[in-house]
C-alpha positions, 0 to 999 in steps of 0.5 A, a space after each residue: 121713321 115715317 113722319 107724322 103730320 102736325 095735327 093742329 095744322 091739319 085742323 086749320 087748313 084744307 088742301 083742295 083737289 088741285 093742291 091749293 092750300 085754303 085757310 081761314 082769316 084771323 080776327 073773326 072771333 069777337 069784337 066784330 061790331 067794330 069792323 066794317 061790313 065790307 071787312 067782315 065779308 072779305 074775311 069770310 072768303 077763304 084765303 089761299 097760300 102759296 110760295 115758300 109758306 105753302 112749301 113749308 106747310 106741305 112739309 109739315 103735313 108730310 105731303 109730297 
């Protein structure tokens, strides 16, 4: 049978045109006043996955 992609994962990540996997940073929902402004700025930037984790996520999504 054809493998279905994990829907919870498809909502959390984005695959770019070049094949990179972008994700958001955790700990951004609440209690932000205790975090420094520099930390909040760093957390707003998207993060990219690579290595074994990227391979596993691609497998869960049914890509490649």
